[in-house]
C-alpha positions in Angstrom: -23.7 -64.0 55.5 -24.5 -61.7 52.4 -25.1 -58.3 52.5 -28.5 -58.7 51.2 -29.7 -61.1 53.6 -28.3 -59.1 56.5 -30.4 -56.2 55.6 -33.7 -58.0 55.2 -33.3 -59.4 58.4 -32.9 -55.8 59.9 -31.8 -55.1 63.2 -32.0 -57.4 66.2 -33.9 -56.9 69.3 -32.1 -54.9 72.0 -32.1 -56.9 74.9 -29.6 -56.2 78.0 -27.7 -59.6 76.8 -27.2 -58.4 73.5 -26.5 -54.9 74.4 -23.4 -56.5 76.9 -22.5 -59.0 74.1 -21.8 -55.8 71.7 -20.3 -53.5 74.5 -17.7 -56.1 75.1 -17.1 -56.8 71.8 -16.6 -53.0 70.6 -14.0 -52.6 73.6 -12.3 -55.3 72.5 -11.5 -54.2 69.4 -11.4 -50.4 70.2 -10.8 -48.0 73.1 -13.4 -45.4 73.6 -14.9 -43.0 76.0 -18.2 -44.2 78.2 -20.1 -41.3 76.3 -19.5 -42.7 72.9 -19.7 -46.4 73.7 -23.3 -45.0 75.2 -24.1 -43.2 71.7 -23.4 -46.4 69.9 -25.6 -48.8 72.3 -28.5 -46.1 72.0 -28.8 -46.6 68.1 -29.1 -50.4 68.3 -31.4 -49.5 70.9 -33.5 -46.8 68.4 -33.6 -49.2 66.1 -34.8 -51.8 68.1 -37.5 -49.9 69.4 -38.6 -49.0 65.9 -38.3 -52.4 64.2 -39.3 -54.6 67.2 -41.7 -52.3 69.4 -39.4 -52.8 72.3 -39.4 -50.2 74.9 -36.9 -47.5 74.4 -36.7 -46.3 78.2 -36.3 -50.1 79.5 -33.3 -50.0 76.5 -31.4 -46.8 78.2 -31.9 -48.0 81.7 -29.9 -51.2 80.6 -27.5 -49.0 78.6 -26.7 -46.9 81.5 -26.4 -50.0 83.8 -24.3 -51.3 81.6 -21.9 -48.1 81.7 -21.8 -48.2 84.9 -20.6 -51.8 85.6 -18.2 -51.2 82.9 -16.4 -48.6 84.5 -16.4 -50.0 88.0 -15.0 -53.0 86.1 -12.1 -51.1 84.8 -12.9 -51.6 81.4 -14.6 -47.9 80.5 -12.1 -45.5 81.9 -12.5 -42.0 80.3 -9.5 -39.9 81.5 -7.2 -43.2 80.5 -9.0 -42.9 77.2 -8.3 -39.2 77.1 -4.4 -39.2 77.7 -4.1 -42.2 75.8 -5.7 -40.6 72.9 -4.2 -36.9 73.3 -0.7 -38.5 73.1 -1.7 -41.0 69.7 -2.5 -37.6 68.4 0.2 -35.5 69.7 2.7 -37.9 68.0 0.8 -37.5 64.5 1.2 -33.7 65.1 -2.1 -32.1 66.0 -2.7 -29.4 67.6 -4.0 -28.9 70.9 -6.9 -27.5 69.6 -7.4 -30.6 67.5 -6.8 -32.5 70.2 -9.2 -31.0 72.7 -11.6 -31.2 69.5 -11.6 -34.9 68.7 -11.4 -35.9 72.6 -15.1 -33.4 73.1 -16.5 -35.1 69.8 -15.8 -38.2 71.5 -17.6 -36.9 74.6 -14.7 -36.9 76.7 -15.5 -34.5 79.9 -13.8 -31.0 79.4 -11.7 -31.4 83.3 -10.4 -34.7 81.4 -9.2 -33.2 78.2 -7.4 -30.7 79.9 -5.6 -32.7 82.1 -4.6 -35.2 79.1 -3.4 -32.1 77.5 -1.3 -31.4 80.7 -0.5 -34.6 80.6 1.6 -34.3 77.1 4.0 -31.4 79.2 5.6 -34.5 81.3 6.6 -35.8 77.8 8.4 -32.3 76.3 7.7 -28.9 78.0 6.8 -27.8 74.5 4.4 -29.6 73.3 2.5 -27.4 70.4 6.2 -27.0 68.9 6.8 -30.9 69.2 3.4 -31.8 67.0 3.9 -28.7 64.8 7.7 -30.3 63.5 6.2 -33.9 63.2 3.2 -32.4 61.3 5.8 -30.5 59.0 8.0 -33.5 59.0 5.4 -35.8 57.9 3.8 -33.4 55.4 7.4 -32.4 54.3 6.4 -28.3 54.8 8.7 -25.9 55.3 12.1 -27.0 56.5 11.5 -30.4 55.6 10.6 -29.7 51.7 13.4 -28.9 49.7 15.4 -25.4 49.3 14.2 -25.0 45.4 10.7 -25.4 46.4 10.5 -23.7 49.9 10.4 -20.1 48.9 7.3 -20.3 46.4 5.6 -23.3 48.7 5.6 -21.2 52.0 2.3 -19.6 52.2 0.8 -23.1 51.3 2.9 -24.6 54.4 1.6 -21.8 56.7 -1.8 -22.1 55.5 -1.3 -25.9 56.3 -0.2 -25.6 59.3 -3.2 -23.1 60.0 -5.3 -25.7 59.4 -4.3 -28.2 61.6 -4.9 -25.8 64.4 -1.7 -24.3 65.2 -1.4 -20.6 65.4 0.4 -18.5 63.4 3.7 -17.3 64.9 4.1 -21.0 65.5 3.7 -22.2 62.0 5.9 -19.2 61.0 8.8 -20.1 63.0 8.8 -23.7 62.1 8.2 -23.1 58.3 10.8 -20.3 58.5 13.4 -22.5 60.2 16.4 -22.7 58.2 17.6 -25.6 59.9 14.6 -28.1 61.5 17.0 -29.6 63.6 17.7 -26.9 65.6 13.9 -26.6 66.7 14.4 -30.3 67.6 17.3 -29.9 69.6 15.3 -27.3 71.2 12.8 -29.9 72.4 15.4 -32.4 73.3 17.4 -30.3 75.3 14.3 -28.9 77.2 13.3 -32.7 77.9 16.8 -33.8 79.2 16.8 -30.9 81.7 
């Protein structure tokens, strides 16, 4: 179907069946929180109300019922979503502050966010150091940079880690490390204990 034809047709009516199918299709493709799915479905309800003059309150009630059903079935689990997303972001080199922000943006409750951050300590006792090293390695900052360019790029490397949400002391520790393997060994030694 061409894009022009789709634009002329406008949004579909937000019936309970359409909302359910839309939610199931989205959940088959993406992991999400209940608040984020609710926001996505409410956009469909609002567009339907504006275009087809459907009842927005009835659509909102359908969305709430559907979210409850999906939570009861286990298709929507905010705690599992928070833990999984936190681990993924941590492996990519995101700080606790960045993880907290990303989960909050998805509508995850504060207590679930804190539990997800605590679960990172099960994998490594120093999650911030591990994430900072992962980010530095990925971006070739500090000790992962060629020796001849390290001194001239120190401030930029510190700023890059700071923008990523890492504290100054930790950023300085990573950037000024003579040998990154020592820091990585420190993390590995603590995991084995």
